[in-house]
N, C-alpha and C positions, 0 to 999 in steps of 0.2 A: 392482534395483527401480526402475521408472520414476518420475520426479518427478511429484508431484501438481500439480494445476492451481495451487494456492496457491504452491508452490515455483517453478513456471514463471513465474508472474506476478511474484513477488518478484525472481527472477533477471532478468526483463525490466526491472523498475524499476532495479535496480542497473546494468545495462548502459546504460540511457538516463538515468541520474540527472543527469548534467551538463546535458543539453539540457532536462530537466524542470525543473531548478532555474532555468535561464534563463527559462523560460516561465511557471512556476507556483510559484516559491519561496514557502513559507509556506502554501500551499493544501493541501487534501486532495484527492487524486485517487483515483478508483475505477478499478481495473484488472481486466479480465476477458479471458481468452484472449489475453494479451500485447498488449493495446491499452487505451487510456484510454477509459472509458465516459463519464465526467463529471468536472468539477472543481468543488469547493465550498470555501467559506470555512472550514469546520470538519468534524471527523470525525462528529459527531452528525448534522448535516444530511446529510452524504454517506450515512450508514447509513440514516437514515429515508427518504430519497428513493430510494435504490437498492433497498431492500427492497420498494418498490411494484411493481417490475417484474422483480426477480431473486431467486432463492432464496438463503438464507444458505449460505455455504460455496462459492458459485460465483464469488466475486469477492474482491478484497482492497481495503482502504482504506489508503492510504499518505500520510502527511504529507510533503510535499516539502521537502527541505532538503539542504545539502551535507554530504558526509562520511559515513563508515560509522556514526556515532552516530545517524543518522537512519533506519537500517534494522536496528539491532541493539538488544538489550536485555540487561541484566545483572541477574540476580536473586541475592540473597544469602540464605542460610538459616543460622540458628544451629544449631550442632552441640551436641547435648545428651548 
């Protein structure tokens, strides 16, 4: 199964993370088609501004920071 656009964009972020941290650490970047569309101070502004010109699901918003903890999430659930 081919990677979705979202997966390709996340993989692009991971591959370029070091250079993005040097240029945009702590900022929110909008990535579409494996390229940065814009850089914002926060995720909400990034979302609001990007939705003015792009459809939901066609881009990702990634907070730039070093290490895998900046592109992974762990969820815990209680077993009953």
